[in-house]
C-alpha positions in Angstrom: 80.3 98.0 106.8 81.2 94.6 105.2 82.9 94.5 101.9 80.6 93.9 99.0 83.2 94.1 96.3 82.4 92.2 93.1 84.8 91.5 90.2 82.4 89.8 87.9 81.4 92.8 86.0 84.9 93.3 84.7 85.8 93.0 81.0 85.5 89.4 79.7 88.0 88.2 77.1 86.1 86.9 74.1 88.6 86.2 71.4 91.0 83.3 71.4 94.6 84.6 71.6 95.7 82.0 69.0 93.0 83.2 66.6 94.0 86.8 67.2 97.6 86.1 66.1 96.5 83.7 63.4 98.5 80.7 64.6 97.7 77.1 65.7 97.8 76.0 69.4 100.9 74.0 68.5 102.7 77.1 67.2 106.4 77.4 68.3 108.1 80.5 69.6 109.5 81.5 66.2 106.0 81.2 64.6 104.5 83.3 67.4 107.1 86.0 67.0 106.7 86.2 63.2 102.9 86.3 63.5 103.1 89.0 66.2 105.3 91.2 64.1 103.0 90.8 61.1 99.8 91.6 63.1 101.4 94.4 65.0 102.6 96.1 61.8 99.2 95.7 60.2 97.2 97.1 63.1 99.6 99.7 64.5 97.8 103.0 65.0 100.4 104.8 62.9 99.5 102.6 60.0 95.8 103.3 60.3 95.3 107.0 60.6 91.7 106.8 59.5 90.7 104.4 62.2 93.0 105.2 65.2 90.7 104.1 68.0 89.8 100.7 66.6 93.4 100.0 65.5 94.7 101.0 69.0 92.3 98.6 70.7 93.2 95.7 68.4 96.9 96.5 68.6 96.7 96.4 72.4 95.0 93.0 72.3 97.6 91.6 69.9 100.3 92.8 72.2 98.6 91.2 75.2 98.1 87.9 73.3 101.8 87.7 72.4 102.8 88.6 76.0 100.9 85.6 77.4 101.7 83.0 74.7 105.4 83.9 74.6 105.7 83.0 78.3 105.8 79.2 78.7 104.1 79.2 82.2 101.4 81.7 81.2 100.8 79.9 78.0 100.3 76.6 79.8 97.9 78.2 82.2 96.0 79.8 79.4 95.7 76.6 77.4 94.3 74.7 80.4 91.7 77.3 81.2 90.9 78.8 77.8 87.3 77.7 77.7 86.6 79.2 81.1 88.4 82.4 80.2 86.4 82.9 77.1 83.0 82.0 78.7 80.6 85.0 78.6 78.2 84.0 81.3 78.7 83.4 85.0 77.9 79.7 85.2 79.8 76.9 87.0 81.1 73.7 85.4 77.7 72.0 85.7 76.1 74.8 83.7 74.1 76.2 86.7 74.0 79.9 87.6 76.4 80.8 90.3 75.1 81.8 93.7 76.4 85.2 94.7 77.1 83.9 98.2 80.0 81.7 97.1 82.1 84.8 96.3 84.9 84.9 93.8 85.4 81.8 91.8 88.4 80.5 89.8 86.5 81.5 86.6 86.0 85.0 87.9 89.7 85.4 88.7 90.8 84.1 85.3 89.3 87.2 83.8 92.0 89.2 85.5 94.8 87.4 83.6 94.4 90.0 80.9 97.5 92.3 80.5 95.2 94.9 78.9 93.8 95.6 82.3 97.2 96.8 83.6 98.3 99.2 80.9 98.5 102.2 83.2 101.2 101.9 86.0 99.9 104.6 88.3 97.7 105.0 91.4 94.6 106.1 89.5 91.3 104.2 89.7 92.1 102.4 86.4 95.8 102.1 87.2 97.7 98.9 87.9 97.9 99.3 91.6 94.2 100.0 92.1 92.9 97.3 89.8 95.1 94.6 91.2 94.7 95.9 94.7 90.9 95.6 94.6 91.1 92.0 93.5 93.4 91.1 96.5 91.2 93.1 98.9 88.1 91.1 97.7 90.0 87.8 98.1 91.1 88.7 101.6 87.7 89.9 102.6 86.0 86.7 101.5 88.6 84.5 103.3 88.2 86.3 106.6 84.4 86.4 106.3 84.4 82.6 105.6 86.7 82.0 108.5 84.4 83.9 110.9 81.2 82.1 109.6 82.9 78.7 110.2 84.0 79.8 113.7 87.7 79.3 112.9 90.2 80.2 115.6 91.4 83.9 115.7 89.5 85.0 112.6 87.2 87.2 114.7 90.3 89.3 115.5 90.8 90.3 111.8 89.1 93.1 110.0 89.9 92.3 106.3 86.2 92.0 105.6 85.4 95.6 106.7 85.4 97.9 103.7 87.8 100.8 104.0 89.4 99.4 107.1 93.0 100.6 107.6 94.9 99.2 110.6 97.1 96.5 111.9 94.3 93.9 112.4 94.6 92.4 108.9 95.3 88.8 108.2 96.5 89.5 104.6 99.0 92.2 103.7 97.8 94.9 101.4 99.0 95.4 97.8 100.1 99.0 98.4 100.7 101.8 96.0 103.3 102.7 93.4 105.3 104.4 96.2 105.2 101.5 98.6 108.6 100.4 100.1 109.8 97.1 98.6 111.4 95.6 101.7 108.6 96.6 104.1 105.5 96.1 102.0 106.0 94.7 98.5 108.2 91.8 99.4 106.1 90.8 102.4 103.0 90.9 100.2 104.2 88.5 97.6 105.8 86.2 100.1 102.5 85.8 101.9 100.2 85.6 98.9 102.4 83.2 97.0 101.6 80.6 99.7 97.8 81.3 99.6 95.5 78.6 100.9 91.8 79.2 101.1 89.6 78.4 104.1 86.4 78.4 102.0 84.4 75.2 102.4 83.3 74.9 98.8 80.2 73.1 100.0 78.4 74.4 96.9 80.4 72.0 94.8 78.8 69.0 96.5 77.4 66.5 93.9 74.9 65.1 96.4 72.7 66.4 99.1 72.1 64.7 102.4 68.6 63.4 103.3 67.4 62.3 106.7 66.0 59.1 105.1 69.5 57.9 104.0 71.1 55.0 105.9 74.6 55.3 107.4 76.3 53.5 104.5 74.7 55.8 101.9 75.6 58.9 103.9 79.2 57.8 104.2 79.4 57.2 100.4 78.0 60.6 99.7 80.3 62.3 102.2 83.3 60.6 100.6 82.3 61.7 97.1 81.5 65.3 98.2 84.8 65.6 100.1 86.7 64.6 97.0 84.8 67.2 94.9 85.4 69.9 97.5 89.1 69.1 97.7 89.5 69.3 93.9 87.7 72.6 93.8 89.9 74.0 96.6 93.0 72.9 94.8 91.9 74.6 91.6 91.1 77.8 93.5 94.4 77.9 95.4 96.4 77.3 92.2 94.4 80.0 90.4 95.1 82.6 93.1 98.8 81.7 93.3 99.0 81.9 89.5 97.4 85.3 89.6 99.9 86.4 92.2 102.7 85.3 89.9 101.0 87.0 87.0 100.8 90.4 88.9 104.3 90.0 90.3 105.9 89.6 86.9 104.3 92.9 85.8 104.9 94.9 89.1 107.6 97.5 88.4 108.2 97.8 92.2 109.6 94.3 92.2 112.4 94.8 89.7 113.3 98.2 91.2 113.4 96.7 94.7 115.4 93.7 93.7 117.9 95.9 91.9 118.2 98.1 95.0 118.8 95.1 97.2 121.5 93.8 94.8 123.1 97.2 94.9 123.2 97.2 98.7 124.6 93.7 98.7 127.4 94.6 96.4 128.2 97.8 98.4 128.3 95.7 101.6 130.5 93.1 100.0 132.8 95.9 98.7 133.2 97.4 102.2 133.9 93.9 103.6 136.5 93.3 101.0 138.2 96.6 101.7 138.2 95.8 105.4 139.8 92.4 104.8 142.4 93.9 102.4 143.3 96.4 105.1 143.6 93.7 107.7 145.9 91.7 105.4 148.0 94.7 104.7 148.6 95.4 108.4 149.4 91.7 108.9 152.0 91.8 106.1 153.6 94.9 107.5 153.9 93.3 110.9 155.4 90.1 109.4 157.9 92.3 107.4 158.9 94.2 110.6 159.5 90.8 112.4 161.6 89.6 109.5 163.8 92.7 109.5 164.2 92.7 113.3 167.6 91.6 114.6 167.7 89.9 117.9 170.3 90.8 120.5 172.5 88.1 122.0 170.7 87.9 125.3 167.4 87.4 123.5 168.5 84.3 121.6 168.3 81.9 124.6 166.1 78.9 124.2 163.2 79.4 126.7 163.9 76.1 128.3 167.5 77.2 129.0 166.6 80.6 130.4 166.8 79.5 134.0 170.1 77.7 133.5 171.6 80.7 131.7 170.5 83.0 134.5 172.0 80.8 137.2 175.3 80.9 135.3 175.7 84.7 135.5 178.7 85.9 137.6 177.1 88.0 140.2 180.5 89.0 141.9 182.2 92.1 140.6 185.3 93.8 141.9 186.3 97.4 142.6 182.8 98.8 142.7 182.1 101.8 145.0 180.2 101.2 148.2 176.6 102.0 148.4 175.4 104.7 150.7 174.5 102.3 153.5 178.0 100.8 153.5 179.7 104.2 153.4 177.6 105.5 156.2 178.5 102.4 158.3 182.2 102.9 157.7 182.0 106.6 158.6 180.3 105.6 161.8 183.0 103.2 162.7 185.8 105.7 162.0 187.2 103.9 159.0 186.8 106.7 156.6 185.9 110.4 156.7 187.5 113.4 158.6 189.8 113.0 161.5 192.8 110.8 162.1 192.6 107.1 161.5 194.8 104.8 163.6 197.7 103.4 161.8 197.2 105.6 158.8 200.2 107.1 157.1 200.7 109.3 154.1 203.1 106.7 152.9 200.8 103.7 153.6 199.0 102.4 150.6 195.3 102.5 150.7 193.8 99.0 151.3 191.8 97.7 148.3 188.1 96.8 149.2 186.5 93.6 147.8 182.7 94.0 147.2 180.0 91.5 146.4 177.2 92.8 144.0 173.7 91.5 143.4 172.9 92.6 139.8 169.2 91.6 140.2 168.6 93.9 143.2 171.3 96.4 142.2 173.0 96.2 145.6 176.6 95.6 146.9 177.8 93.9 150.0 181.2 94.0 151.9 181.3 90.3 152.7 180.3 87.0 151.1 178.2 86.2 154.2 176.1 89.3 153.7 175.7 88.5 150.0 174.6 84.9 150.8 172.2 86.1 153.4 170.7 88.5 150.9 170.2 85.7 148.3 168.0 83.8 150.8 165.8 86.9 151.5 162.2 87.0 150.2 162.8 90.3 148.5 165.7 88.9 146.4 163.8 85.7 145.4 160.8 87.8 144.3 163.0 90.0 142.1 164.6 87.0 140.5 161.2 85.5 139.7 160.0 88.7 138.2 163.1 89.0 136.1 162.7 85.4 134.8 159.1 86.1 133.8 160.0 89.3 132.0 162.7 87.5 130.0 160.4 84.6 129.0 157.6 87.1 128.0 160.0 89.0 125.8 161.1 85.7 124.2 157.5 84.8 123.4 156.8 88.2 121.9 159.8 87.9 119.6 158.7 84.4 118.5 161.6 82.6 120.1 159.5 80.0 121.9 
């Protein structure tokens, strides 16, 4: 079932806001505020106990008038469309009755710039969310229906023009309810509708009609004039819809609540990030302090470029060290030490002192210099020397000596 929503039967504003407050159209903010206080005090229901209903209605209109005129943007919009807003009959700018097929007009939409229509912020039929929601549903339905009738790409895939349809195949986001999530629904709604651009043709605004008897030159002139008229009507309609979106957004309590919540989350995230950075700085300061208090040992104070020279200068020969197991085993085998008699030995003969050669890298000792020199040329010894050099250079870098 296609949507047949109509918004033309809604309340029409009949009284000029300036006349209601008793000020001129050139009135400044201070004059408006003074006039509002005076009128509000006069018609406040508490001041009129004998006529509560009437005073309540007038008081609400006075409040709505001041709310619009005290806002520079809404006042400018009201001033430029006041005659259309106050019009009581549904006629276009040329004074002709409007054709129902054209759908919602800018004049129709202007009737919803009345704050009195949004006095209840709930999900009831007369509440803010239902009233504004029906307007946006009607606008969306007409756009999709117009797109389909013109054969525009992809419009056949959307179901905005089906009354009561609930699903994902909607071109325009829905207004939602008072409980709608700000980030998922409300923010997306206003972001989309704030950039509204109609696809309606506005052909009913044409000044001239085509006739088969017209020559080419005449037809082109008519086409140019009609196009300009349509473009102007489209521009006015787009601006009216966008202004209505701004009007509703300003009064939507979900917006302020959602923005405040996002700001709270932003501050909380910033606080966590600041605490993380402070902790990181604290750890870095502790590390720097430990490095400042650390006292290097003498062997760690070499310049990295001189490590190799320093290592080559080490005296690798030491005296009077005990033989390693291999050497002792060799001497025992040859009868030089151990049990049994040894030729030429005597209790009075002094024990011969043994000269040893030690490799401090490999932690080995040798009986002769030739053995030691042969060891230095071995792959195993060279590998151990390379590993030791790398280890010393790494320790120097870790200590910040390079």
